[in-house]
C-alpha positions, 0 to 999 in steps of 0.5 A: 124030416125036422120038426120045428116049434115056435111062437108067433105073436099076434099084433094084439099080443097073443102067443100063437103056437106054430110048428113046421115039418121041414124036409132036407131039400124041399122043392116048395113049402106049404103054409097050412091054415086049419078050420074052426074048432080044431088045431094044426096037429090034426094035419100031421098026416098031411105033412107026412104026405107032403114030406114024402113028396119033397115039400116042407109043411108049416101050420099054426093054431088060430087064436082061441084054438089048440094051444094058442092063447085067446078066448076059445073060439073068439076073434074080435074081428075078421082083420085080427084073424086074417092078420094072424094068417098073413103074419104066419105066411110071412114067417114061412116065407122067411124060413124058406127064402127063394122057395115057392110058397103055397097057402093051404086052408081048410073050412074056416081056413079056406075062407081065410085063404080065399080072402088072403089070396084075393089081394095077390100077396107077393111070394105066394105061388098058389092057393089050395082051398079045401071045403071052404066056409063060403056058406054053411051047408045048413041054415042056422036057427033064425033065433041064433042069427037074430041073437048074433046080430043083436049082440054083435055090438054089445057082447061080441065075445059071447060064445055059443056051441056050434053044435058040430056032430063029429060024424059029419066030418068023415066016413072013417069012424076012427077019425070021428072018435078021435075028434070027439076025444081030442082035448084040444078040440072045441065047439065054441064060436063067438058072435063076432067070429061067426058074423065076420066069417059069414060076411067074409064068405059072402065077400069072397064069393062076390069077388070070385072073378077077381081072384088072381092067384092059381087056386085048387078048390075042392069039396066033398059033395056030401059035406053037411057043414060047409056048402058044396054048392057055394064052392061050385058057384065060386068056381063057375064065377072065377077065372081060368086060373081056378081048378075045381075038384068035386069029390063025389060022396065025400064029407067035410074032411076029404083029407080024412076020408078013406079016400084021403090018399087020392085027395092028397095025390090030387093036391100034390099033382096040382102043386107039381103042375104049378112048379113046372 
């Protein structure tokens, strides 16, 4: 496996860190889109699993995340961060001409790949969506919601703490401790990013029956961060090309649970089915 690193330049001039883990003769490539507050290196073990199954994996740090430029936890609007995803996937396609491309998004990344895939982009074979932020699993304090709505037009880049408890990520205490100690992890989210993600999640759910690409959607039933029920609703409303896999009792990061091998094997089995 060969590790690659490069810089992706956003349309508004930000330098975004991108990386790849390429195998010698891949049967497909995966473009991975991480969640809010984290960064792409947290998926190295996912890339290792895919490499063992003859898949090359690529990932990038969102603007305001990891080692990418941009105010921490902020995007001026949804089109900016979704455009970054589109540009990143285009670069993965360019690096893997004539190979099937799968787009894989987790949490906030799940929201992004659902809306990206809705337009049926050329050259994408299928979409993998993990614990997507369609809705949150909890109701944010009303005062924060009101404040976010008021400030969106006058101070959209204002960042607030998400209040995320790392213990809600996984039953594996080592994963939670590593997250809490990771200097590249943050809990900041701006008014504009929160509001735009909230609206985009509602849009994805409203348009679920129009999602045209093959989709593997999975979610832990005990997720305390993003709504398991919203993923169920999406799957029920969607067409037959959507496969929904509930993971009973698992938390938000199913790929980091003690059962992660089973989770990743299920993803791999679905990908293999699409390649038949």
